[in-house]
Phi, psi and omega in degrees: 000136180268140176267167176298323178296318178295324176299317179296318178299317179299313181298313182291332175296332176272357183063037178263146169278168175297324178299315180296316180298315179300318179296315180298323180275350180072036180232168179284158177301316182302317180294316180299314179301320178299320179297322179288339181269346180229256174212141182284152176288166182303323181300321179291319179297321177293321178297321178297318178299315180295314179297323179292321176296317179298319180294333181278341185305317182301333183258001190301326181281343182254349180287139172299147184304316181295322177296315179299314178300315181299316180295319180293319177298319179298314179297326181281352180080015179269113181245080181297144182266355181215000000 
């Protein structure tokens, strides 16, 4: 589960404003701000996964296989312990 703080970290990592994030998700600014202050719904988390995959596409052919696997596992929420 993603927290509001993690949502904010994700957004700032993309150098997006709250306005841009709200626009990308198709929600109001007020709703987006509420998500950053509490926790985003599952639909937002799924949208983040999709947007993150799209952002990875330009580098997909040059990434080492292990790096690619690790990133995909992270996006899928799979945190293997060994």
